[in-house]
TIDREN-476443 format. One record per residue: x, z, y of N, C-alpha, C, O, CB in turn; residue in one letter. Coordinates in steps of 0.2 Angstrom, whole numbers, plus 5000, padded with zeros to 4 digits. Glycine has a CB too. Layout:
! TIDREN-476443
+------+------+------+------+------+------+------+------+------+------+------+------+------+------+------+------+
!  n.u !  n.w !  n.v ! ca.u ! ca.w ! ca.v !  c.u !  c.w !  c.v !  o.u !  o.w !  o.v ! cb.u ! cb.w ! cb.v ! type !
+------+------+------+------+------+------+------+------+------+------+------+------+------+------+------+------+
!    X !    Z !    Y !    X !    Z !    Y !    X !    Z !    Y !    X !    Z !    Y !    X !    Z !    Y !    a !
...
+------+------+------+------+------+------+------+------+------+------+------+------+------+------+------+------+
This chain:
! TIDREN-476443
+------+------+------+------+------+------+------+------+------+------+------+------+------+------+------+------+
!  n.u !  n.w !  n.v ! ca.u ! ca.w ! ca.v !  c.u !  c.w !  c.v !  o.u !  o.w !  o.v ! cb.u ! cb.w ! cb.v ! type !
+------+------+------+------+------+------+------+------+------+------+------+------+------+------+------+------+
! 5073 ! 4836 ! 5722 ! 5076 ! 4837 ! 5729 ! 5078 ! 4845 ! 5726 ! 5075 ! 4849 ! 5723 ! 5069 ! 4836 ! 5737 !    m !
! 5085 ! 4846 ! 5728 ! 5086 ! 4853 ! 5727 ! 5083 ! 4859 ! 5733 ! 5082 ! 4857 ! 5739 ! 5094 ! 4853 ! 5727 !    f !
! 5083 ! 4864 ! 5731 ! 5080 ! 4868 ! 5735 ! 5082 ! 4876 ! 5732 ! 5081 ! 4878 ! 5727 ! 5072 ! 4867 ! 5736 !    v !
! 5088 ! 4880 ! 5739 ! 5090 ! 4886 ! 5739 ! 5086 ! 4889 ! 5736 ! 5081 ! 4889 ! 5740 ! 5090 ! 4889 ! 5744 !    k !
! 5084 ! 4892 ! 5731 ! 5079 ! 4900 ! 5730 ! 5082 ! 4906 ! 5728 ! 5078 ! 4911 ! 5729 ! 5075 ! 4900 ! 5724 !    v !
! 5088 ! 4907 ! 5726 ! 5093 ! 4915 ! 5727 ! 5098 ! 4914 ! 5728 ! 5101 ! 4909 ! 5730 ! 5094 ! 4919 ! 5721 !    a !
! 5101 ! 4919 ! 5728 ! 5110 ! 4918 ! 5727 ! 5112 ! 4922 ! 5719 ! 5111 ! 4927 ! 5715 ! 5115 ! 4924 ! 5734 !    k !
! 5117 ! 4917 ! 5719 ! 5119 ! 4920 ! 5711 ! 5120 ! 4927 ! 5708 ! 5121 ! 4929 ! 5702 ! 5126 ! 4918 ! 5710 !    t !
! 5121 ! 4932 ! 5713 ! 5120 ! 4940 ! 5712 ! 5113 ! 4943 ! 5711 ! 5113 ! 4949 ! 5708 ! 5123 ! 4942 ! 5718 !    g !
! 5108 ! 4939 ! 5714 ! 5099 ! 4941 ! 5714 ! 5100 ! 4943 ! 5708 ! 5099 ! 4949 ! 5707 ! 5091 ! 4936 ! 5716 !    d !
! 5101 ! 4940 ! 5702 ! 5098 ! 4939 ! 5695 ! 5104 ! 4941 ! 5692 ! 5109 ! 4936 ! 5692 ! 5095 ! 4932 ! 5692 !    v !
! 5107 ! 4948 ! 5687 ! 5111 ! 4948 ! 5683 ! 5109 ! 4947 ! 5677 ! 5103 ! 4949 ! 5676 ! 5114 ! 4951 ! 5683 !    k !
! 5114 ! 4945 ! 5673 ! 5115 ! 4942 ! 5667 ! 5108 ! 4945 ! 5662 ! 5107 ! 4951 ! 5662 ! 5122 ! 4944 ! 5664 !    p !
! 5103 ! 4940 ! 5658 ! 5102 ! 4943 ! 5654 ! 5093 ! 4946 ! 5659 ! 5089 ! 4949 ! 5656 ! 5109 ! 4948 ! 5652 !    g !
! 5094 ! 4945 ! 5663 ! 5086 ! 4946 ! 5667 ! 5084 ! 4941 ! 5671 ! 5088 ! 4936 ! 5673 ! 5086 ! 4953 ! 5672 !    h !
! 5078 ! 4942 ! 5673 ! 5073 ! 4936 ! 5676 ! 5072 ! 4936 ! 5682 ! 5077 ! 4939 ! 5685 ! 5066 ! 4937 ! 5673 !    g !
! 5066 ! 4933 ! 5688 ! 5066 ! 4933 ! 5693 ! 5060 ! 4929 ! 5696 ! 5061 ! 4923 ! 5696 ! 5071 ! 4932 ! 5695 !    k !
! 5055 ! 4931 ! 5697 ! 5053 ! 4926 ! 5701 ! 5055 ! 4924 ! 5710 ! 5056 ! 4927 ! 5714 ! 5048 ! 4928 ! 5701 !    t !
! 5053 ! 4915 ! 5709 ! 5055 ! 4914 ! 5715 ! 5050 ! 4910 ! 5718 ! 5045 ! 4911 ! 5716 ! 5061 ! 4912 ! 5715 !    v !
! 5052 ! 4906 ! 5725 ! 5046 ! 4903 ! 5728 ! 5050 ! 4896 ! 5731 ! 5055 ! 4896 ! 5734 ! 5042 ! 4908 ! 5734 !    e !
! 5046 ! 4891 ! 5730 ! 5052 ! 4884 ! 5732 ! 5046 ! 4881 ! 5734 ! 5041 ! 4881 ! 5730 ! 5059 ! 4878 ! 5725 !    a !
! 5045 ! 4879 ! 5740 ! 5041 ! 4874 ! 5743 ! 5033 ! 4873 ! 5739 ! 5030 ! 4869 ! 5736 ! 5045 ! 4868 ! 5742 !    n !
! 5032 ! 4880 ! 5741 ! 5025 ! 4884 ! 5737 ! 5024 ! 4885 ! 5729 ! 5019 ! 4888 ! 5727 ! 5019 ! 4881 ! 5739 !    g !
! 5028 ! 4882 ! 5726 ! 5028 ! 4882 ! 5719 ! 5032 ! 4891 ! 5717 ! 5037 ! 4892 ! 5720 ! 5034 ! 4875 ! 5717 !    l !
! 5029 ! 4896 ! 5711 ! 5030 ! 4899 ! 5708 ! 5037 ! 4898 ! 5704 ! 5038 ! 4892 ! 5702 ! 5024 ! 4899 ! 5705 !    r !
! 5040 ! 4901 ! 5703 ! 5047 ! 4898 ! 5696 ! 5049 ! 4904 ! 5696 ! 5048 ! 4909 ! 5701 ! 5056 ! 4891 ! 5698 !    i !
! 5051 ! 4905 ! 5688 ! 5054 ! 4909 ! 5686 ! 5063 ! 4906 ! 5684 ! 5065 ! 4900 ! 5683 ! 5049 ! 4911 ! 5679 !    a !
! 5066 ! 4911 ! 5686 ! 5071 ! 4910 ! 5685 ! 5076 ! 4914 ! 5682 ! 5076 ! 4920 ! 5684 ! 5073 ! 4908 ! 5688 !    l !
! 5080 ! 4912 ! 5678 ! 5085 ! 4916 ! 5673 ! 5092 ! 4916 ! 5673 ! 5095 ! 4910 ! 5673 ! 5083 ! 4915 ! 5665 !    f !
! 5094 ! 4922 ! 5672 ! 5104 ! 4922 ! 5671 ! 5105 ! 4922 ! 5662 ! 5104 ! 4928 ! 5659 ! 5109 ! 4931 ! 5676 !    n !
! 5106 ! 4916 ! 5659 ! 5108 ! 4918 ! 5653 ! 5116 ! 4916 ! 5651 ! 5119 ! 4912 ! 5649 ! 5104 ! 4914 ! 5648 !    v !
! 5119 ! 4923 ! 5653 ! 5126 ! 4923 ! 5651 ! 5128 ! 4918 ! 5659 ! 5132 ! 4914 ! 5660 ! 5128 ! 4918 ! 5642 !    d !
! 5126 ! 4920 ! 5662 ! 5131 ! 4917 ! 5670 ! 5127 ! 4910 ! 5670 ! 5127 ! 4907 ! 5675 ! 5143 ! 4915 ! 5668 !    g !
! 5123 ! 4907 ! 5665 ! 5120 ! 4900 ! 5667 ! 5111 ! 4900 ! 5668 ! 5107 ! 4902 ! 5664 ! 5121 ! 4895 ! 5660 !    t !
! 5111 ! 4897 ! 5675 ! 5105 ! 4899 ! 5677 ! 5099 ! 4893 ! 5674 ! 5101 ! 4887 ! 5673 ! 5107 ! 4901 ! 5686 !    f !
! 5095 ! 4893 ! 5673 ! 5089 ! 4891 ! 5670 ! 5080 ! 4894 ! 5674 ! 5079 ! 4900 ! 5676 ! 5089 ! 4895 ! 5662 !    h !
! 5076 ! 4888 ! 5675 ! 5070 ! 4888 ! 5681 ! 5066 ! 4886 ! 5674 ! 5067 ! 4884 ! 5669 ! 5070 ! 4881 ! 5689 !    a !
! 5061 ! 4889 ! 5677 ! 5052 ! 4883 ! 5675 ! 5048 ! 4889 ! 5678 ! 5048 ! 4895 ! 5680 ! 5049 ! 4881 ! 5663 !    m !
! 5042 ! 4883 ! 5676 ! 5038 ! 4887 ! 5678 ! 5034 ! 4895 ! 5677 ! 5032 ! 4897 ! 5672 ! 5036 ! 4883 ! 5677 !    d !
! 5032 ! 4898 ! 5682 ! 5033 ! 4905 ! 5680 ! 5025 ! 4907 ! 5678 ! 5022 ! 4912 ! 5681 ! 5036 ! 4911 ! 5687 !    n !
! 5023 ! 4902 ! 5675 ! 5015 ! 4903 ! 5673 ! 5013 ! 4901 ! 5668 ! 5010 ! 4896 ! 5666 ! 5011 ! 4900 ! 5677 !    t !
! 5014 ! 4908 ! 5662 ! 5011 ! 4905 ! 5655 ! 5005 ! 4903 ! 5653 ! 5000 ! 4906 ! 5654 ! 5012 ! 4909 ! 5650 !    c !
! 5006 ! 4896 ! 5650 ! 5000 ! 4893 ! 5649 ! 4994 ! 4897 ! 5645 ! 4988 ! 4894 ! 5646 ! 5003 ! 4888 ! 5647 !    p !
! 4995 ! 4902 ! 5641 ! 4991 ! 4907 ! 5637 ! 4985 ! 4913 ! 5641 ! 4979 ! 4915 ! 5640 ! 4997 ! 4911 ! 5634 !    h !
! 4989 ! 4914 ! 5647 ! 4983 ! 4917 ! 5651 ! 4986 ! 4918 ! 5658 ! 4983 ! 4922 ! 5662 ! 4981 ! 4924 ! 5648 !    r !
! 4993 ! 4915 ! 5659 ! 4993 ! 4915 ! 5666 ! 4998 ! 4923 ! 5669 ! 5000 ! 4926 ! 5675 ! 4985 ! 4915 ! 5668 !    g !
! 4999 ! 4924 ! 5663 ! 5006 ! 4930 ! 5663 ! 5010 ! 4927 ! 5666 ! 5010 ! 4921 ! 5666 ! 5010 ! 4933 ! 5656 !    g !
! 5017 ! 4930 ! 5671 ! 5021 ! 4928 ! 5674 ! 5028 ! 4930 ! 5672 ! 5030 ! 4935 ! 5673 ! 5019 ! 4928 ! 5680 !    p !
! 5030 ! 4924 ! 5670 ! 5035 ! 4923 ! 5665 ! 5040 ! 4928 ! 5668 ! 5042 ! 4933 ! 5665 ! 5037 ! 4914 ! 5664 !    l !
! 5044 ! 4926 ! 5677 ! 5048 ! 4928 ! 5677 ! 5049 ! 4936 ! 5676 ! 5054 ! 4939 ! 5677 ! 5050 ! 4924 ! 5682 !    g !
! 5044 ! 4938 ! 5675 ! 5046 ! 4945 ! 5674 ! 5043 ! 4948 ! 5667 ! 5040 ! 4952 ! 5665 ! 5042 ! 4949 ! 5680 !    e !
! 5047 ! 4942 ! 5663 ! 5046 ! 4942 ! 5653 ! 5054 ! 4945 ! 5653 ! 5058 ! 4944 ! 5658 ! 5043 ! 4932 ! 5647 !    g !
! 5056 ! 4947 ! 5646 ! 5062 ! 4949 ! 5644 ! 5063 ! 4943 ! 5638 ! 5060 ! 4939 ! 5634 ! 5062 ! 4958 ! 5642 !    m !
! 5071 ! 4944 ! 5641 ! 5074 ! 4937 ! 5638 ! 5076 ! 4941 ! 5632 ! 5076 ! 4947 ! 5632 ! 5081 ! 4933 ! 5643 !    l !
! 5077 ! 4937 ! 5626 ! 5077 ! 4936 ! 5619 ! 5082 ! 4932 ! 5617 ! 5080 ! 4926 ! 5617 ! 5071 ! 4933 ! 5616 !    d !
! 5088 ! 4932 ! 5614 ! 5090 ! 4925 ! 5611 ! 5089 ! 4917 ! 5615 ! 5088 ! 4912 ! 5611 ! 5087 ! 4924 ! 5605 !    n !
! 5089 ! 4918 ! 5623 ! 5086 ! 4911 ! 5625 ! 5081 ! 4910 ! 5627 ! 5080 ! 4906 ! 5631 ! 5086 ! 4907 ! 5622 !    g !
! 5076 ! 4914 ! 5623 ! 5069 ! 4912 ! 5626 ! 5065 ! 4919 ! 5629 ! 5066 ! 4924 ! 5627 ! 5064 ! 4909 ! 5619 !    n !
! 5061 ! 4917 ! 5635 ! 5057 ! 4921 ! 5639 ! 5052 ! 4925 ! 5636 ! 5048 ! 4921 ! 5633 ! 5054 ! 4918 ! 5644 !    v !
! 5051 ! 4930 ! 5636 ! 5043 ! 4933 ! 5632 ! 5039 ! 4935 ! 5636 ! 5042 ! 4938 ! 5640 ! 5042 ! 4940 ! 5627 !    i !
! 5035 ! 4933 ! 5637 ! 5030 ! 4933 ! 5643 ! 5027 ! 4940 ! 5642 ! 5026 ! 4942 ! 5636 ! 5023 ! 4926 ! 5644 !    c !
! 5025 ! 4945 ! 5646 ! 5025 ! 4951 ! 5648 ! 5019 ! 4955 ! 5645 ! 5019 ! 4961 ! 5644 ! 5027 ! 4951 ! 5654 !    p !
! 5012 ! 4948 ! 5646 ! 5006 ! 4950 ! 5645 ! 5004 ! 4946 ! 5636 ! 4999 ! 4948 ! 5634 ! 5002 ! 4947 ! 5651 !    w !
! 5008 ! 4943 ! 5634 ! 5004 ! 4942 ! 5629 ! 5010 ! 4942 ! 5623 ! 5009 ! 4941 ! 5617 ! 5000 ! 4934 ! 5630 !    h !
! 5016 ! 4944 ! 5626 ! 5020 ! 4942 ! 5620 ! 5022 ! 4934 ! 5618 ! 5025 ! 4933 ! 5613 ! 5016 ! 4944 ! 5614 !    g !
! 5020 ! 4927 ! 5621 ! 5020 ! 4920 ! 5621 ! 5028 ! 4920 ! 5623 ! 5030 ! 4924 ! 5627 ! 5014 ! 4917 ! 5625 !    w !
! 5032 ! 4916 ! 5619 ! 5039 ! 4914 ! 5619 ! 5040 ! 4908 ! 5620 ! 5037 ! 4904 ! 5617 ! 5041 ! 4914 ! 5614 !    q !
! 5045 ! 4906 ! 5624 ! 5048 ! 4899 ! 5627 ! 5056 ! 4900 ! 5629 ! 5059 ! 4904 ! 5632 ! 5042 ! 4896 ! 5634 !    f !
! 5058 ! 4892 ! 5627 ! 5063 ! 4892 ! 5627 ! 5066 ! 4891 ! 5633 ! 5063 ! 4887 ! 5637 ! 5064 ! 4888 ! 5622 !    d !
! 5072 ! 4895 ! 5636 ! 5072 ! 4895 ! 5643 ! 5073 ! 4886 ! 5648 ! 5071 ! 4884 ! 5653 ! 5078 ! 4901 ! 5644 !    v !
! 5079 ! 4883 ! 5642 ! 5082 ! 4877 ! 5643 ! 5077 ! 4871 ! 5641 ! 5080 ! 4865 ! 5642 ! 5089 ! 4876 ! 5639 !    t !
! 5071 ! 4871 ! 5637 ! 5067 ! 4867 ! 5635 ! 5060 ! 4868 ! 5640 ! 5057 ! 4864 ! 5643 ! 5066 ! 4867 ! 5627 !    t !
! 5059 ! 4873 ! 5638 ! 5051 ! 4875 ! 5641 ! 5047 ! 4877 ! 5637 ! 5042 ! 4879 ! 5639 ! 5047 ! 4870 ! 5645 !    g !
! 5049 ! 4876 ! 5631 ! 5045 ! 4875 ! 5626 ! 5045 ! 4881 ! 5617 ! 5050 ! 4882 ! 5614 ! 5046 ! 4866 ! 5624 !    k !
! 5040 ! 4882 ! 5615 ! 5038 ! 4886 ! 5612 ! 5042 ! 4887 ! 5607 ! 5045 ! 4882 ! 5607 ! 5033 ! 4886 ! 5611 !    s !
! 5044 ! 4891 ! 5602 ! 5047 ! 4890 ! 5595 ! 5041 ! 4891 ! 5590 ! 5041 ! 4889 ! 5585 ! 5055 ! 4896 ! 5593 !    p !
! 5037 ! 4895 ! 5592 ! 5032 ! 4894 ! 5587 ! 5024 ! 4892 ! 5586 ! 5020 ! 4892 ! 5582 ! 5032 ! 4899 ! 5585 !    f !
! 5025 ! 4889 ! 5594 ! 5018 ! 4885 ! 5598 ! 5018 ! 4878 ! 5598 ! 5024 ! 4876 ! 5600 ! 5015 ! 4887 ! 5606 !    m !
! 5015 ! 4874 ! 5597 ! 5016 ! 4866 ! 5602 ! 5014 ! 4868 ! 5607 ! 5008 ! 4866 ! 5607 ! 5013 ! 4859 ! 5600 !    p !
! 5016 ! 4871 ! 5614 ! 5017 ! 4873 ! 5618 ! 5021 ! 4872 ! 5624 ! 5027 ! 4874 ! 5623 ! 5017 ! 4875 ! 5617 !    v !
! 5020 ! 4871 ! 5630 ! 5028 ! 4873 ! 5635 ! 5028 ! 4874 ! 5643 ! 5022 ! 4876 ! 5645 ! 5035 ! 4866 ! 5635 !    g !
! 5030 ! 4874 ! 5646 ! 5030 ! 4876 ! 5652 ! 5036 ! 4871 ! 5654 ! 5040 ! 4868 ! 5651 ! 5032 ! 4885 ! 5653 !    v !
! 5034 ! 4870 ! 5662 ! 5038 ! 4864 ! 5665 ! 5045 ! 4867 ! 5668 ! 5045 ! 4871 ! 5672 ! 5035 ! 4861 ! 5671 !    k !
! 5049 ! 4865 ! 5665 ! 5059 ! 4865 ! 5668 ! 5058 ! 4862 ! 5673 ! 5054 ! 4858 ! 5674 ! 5067 ! 4861 ! 5663 !    v !
! 5064 ! 4866 ! 5675 ! 5067 ! 4861 ! 5681 ! 5075 ! 4862 ! 5682 ! 5077 ! 4868 ! 5682 ! 5062 ! 4863 ! 5690 !    f !
! 5079 ! 4857 ! 5682 ! 5085 ! 4857 ! 5682 ! 5087 ! 4863 ! 5687 ! 5083 ! 4866 ! 5691 ! 5088 ! 4849 ! 5684 !    e !
! 5095 ! 4865 ! 5687 ! 5097 ! 4872 ! 5692 ! 5104 ! 4868 ! 5694 ! 5107 ! 4864 ! 5690 ! 5098 ! 4882 ! 5687 !    t !
! 5106 ! 4870 ! 5698 ! 5114 ! 4868 ! 5700 ! 5116 ! 4874 ! 5704 ! 5111 ! 4877 ! 5706 ! 5115 ! 4861 ! 5705 !    k !
! 5122 ! 4877 ! 5705 ! 5124 ! 4881 ! 5709 ! 5130 ! 4877 ! 5712 ! 5135 ! 4874 ! 5710 ! 5126 ! 4887 ! 5706 !    i !
! 5128 ! 4879 ! 5722 ! 5133 ! 4879 ! 5726 ! 5137 ! 4885 ! 5730 ! 5135 ! 4888 ! 5734 ! 5130 ! 4876 ! 5731 !    e !
! 5142 ! 4886 ! 5728 ! 5146 ! 4891 ! 5730 ! 5141 ! 4897 ! 5726 ! 5142 ! 4898 ! 5720 ! 5146 ! 4891 ! 5739 !    g !
! 5137 ! 4902 ! 5731 ! 5134 ! 4906 ! 5728 ! 5126 ! 4906 ! 5728 ! 5123 ! 4911 ! 5726 ! 5137 ! 4910 ! 5730 !    e !
! 5124 ! 4901 ! 5730 ! 5117 ! 4899 ! 5729 ! 5113 ! 4896 ! 5723 ! 5117 ! 4893 ! 5719 ! 5116 ! 4893 ! 5734 !    d !
! 5110 ! 4897 ! 5721 ! 5105 ! 4895 ! 5715 ! 5099 ! 4889 ! 5717 ! 5094 ! 4890 ! 5718 ! 5101 ! 4902 ! 5714 !    v !
! 5102 ! 4882 ! 5716 ! 5096 ! 4877 ! 5716 ! 5092 ! 4875 ! 5712 ! 5094 ! 4875 ! 5706 ! 5099 ! 4872 ! 5717 !    l !
! 5086 ! 4874 ! 5713 ! 5081 ! 4869 ! 5709 ! 5081 ! 4864 ! 5710 ! 5082 ! 4863 ! 5716 ! 5075 ! 4869 ! 5707 !    v !
! 5079 ! 4858 ! 5706 ! 5077 ! 4855 ! 5709 ! 5069 ! 4854 ! 5707 ! 5066 ! 4855 ! 5702 ! 5081 ! 4851 ! 5708 !    n !
! 5066 ! 4852 ! 5714 ! 5059 ! 4849 ! 5712 ! 5057 ! 4846 ! 5714 ! 5051 ! 4844 ! 5712 ! 5055 ! 4851 ! 5712 !    i !
+------+------+------+------+------+------+------+------+------+------+------+------+------+------+------+------+
């Protein structure tokens, strides 16, 4: 089920934001106009991934620097990952499939 979580203008290219959908905290990222969504909680110590910095399609957790690919949720350095959610744009709305 797709749920509206933001407007396209709410997240600038190269940035992320934490949003909520049906009680879930989701990290939403805009990578050159393409939106990606993943679980907001870093599996290391629970850091807020939506507050992390983007670097070459990876989000860097602001607490301890763990990195995750925003398209797959997988870490490029460790055998861990976070859940990703399908996104789509309808008009100016960003929707996430939860």
